[in-house]
N, C-alpha and C positions, 0 to 999 in steps of 0.2 A: 444232715440238714439242720441249719441252724436258723434261729430267729434274729433278723436283722432290725427289724422294726417292731417296738413292743406296744401293740395298739392297746392293749389293756391298761398298761402303766400310763400311757398318753390319755386314755380316757379317764382314768382316776384323777390325774392331775387336773385336766380341764374341768372336771365336775367339783373339784375342791378347792382350788386356788382362786384368789381373786385377781383382777386385771394386772396390777403391778406385780404380783408373784408370778404371773405367767409370762412376763417379759423375758425372765431368766431362761425359760425353756423354749422361747420362740423358734430357734433352728430346729429343734426336733419336730415342731408341729408342721414344718415345711414339707415333711415326707408322706404325709396323709391328708385325707379329706376329713373335715370334721365339722360339727355344729354343736351348739350349746343352747340350754333353755332352762326353764323352770317350770315345775308342776307342783301343784298343792291341791289336795282332794281328800275326800272320805270314800271316793270311788276309784278302784283301780283301773277301770275303763277309761277314765279321764286322764289318768297319768300315761296309760299305753297310747291313747290318742295324741296327747301333747308331743311325745317322742316321735311318733310316727309322722305326724304333720310337719314337725321341725326337720327331721331327715329328708322328707320329700321336698319341702319348700327350699331347702338349702342344697339339693341336688346331691345328697349323700347316697340315696337310693332312687332308682327309677320307678316313677309312680305306675307305669304300665308293665313292670317285669316282676311276675309273681315270686319268683324264686328270691329276689332281693327284699321284697316285703316280708316274705316268710322268714329269711334269715334274720332280719331286723326283728321280728316278733319273738323269735326263740331267744335272741341275746336280751330282748326286754324282760322276758319272763324269767330268765336265770338271774338277771340282775336283781328282779324284784324278789326273789328268793332270799337273796342276802338282806334286803332292806327289810323284809318282814319276818325274818328268821324261820324261813322254810313254810309259812303259813300264808300263802298269797291271799290276802283278804285284808280290808281296811275298815270301811264303815261298818260291815256285817259284824265286826269284832270290836265296834266302838273304839276305833282308833283312826288318827289322820295322819298324813304325810305332808311335809314341806320340803321339797326336793330341787336340788340343781341337778341337771343331767348333762351329759356329753355323749355324743354318737361319733365314733372314729372308724374310718373304712381305710384299709391299707393292705399292703402285701407283707405279711410278717416273716415270711420265709425267703431264703435266698433262691430257691429253686421256683421259676415262674409257673411251673405246672401245679403248683400248690394254690394259685390264684389268690384271690382277695377275700378278706375276713372283715367282720364288722364286730365292734366292741361297744357296749352300752354300759356307762357307769351312772350311779346316782349316789349324791351325797346330800344329806340333809338331817330332818328330824322326823321321828315317828312318836306317837304317844296318844294318850286320851285326848279327845277333843276339847281340852281346856288349856289356854294358854299358860305356859311354864310348867306344864306336866310332861313335856315331850323330851326325848334324849336323842343324841346323834345316831345316824344310821348310814350304813354305806352297802352298795351292792355293785357287783361286776358280771356282765355276761357276755361272752364271745362266741360267735358262731361263724362257720364258713358261708361264703355267698355261692 
């Protein structure tokens, strides 16, 4: 069993590249469904809600299918683990995030029985809620649907 489409890699690219840089990779994005967005907050719930809302509005997940929302939620949490270095907490730990995100849905395996998977990537900054005291951060989460 091999991976034919690297949904995690595509999610990381979508979250971190600007529009002109993305043009180079455009053919790879044709193999998957994806959306992008931004989230900045001292509240993790707002970041989660921004990703979930974008995924639903862009048809990446079906709003009325629980397993799809559940898969997305776990991919978001896994990605946030990377962003927050394992301590999912922002405002309660006196830090804030400014993130770009991407959600990618596709079939990463050559066997159709493996089904669809979803990847969530964040790229941006995290730090004290004082402009200029933040640093770069990145997170990636992947889950089966």
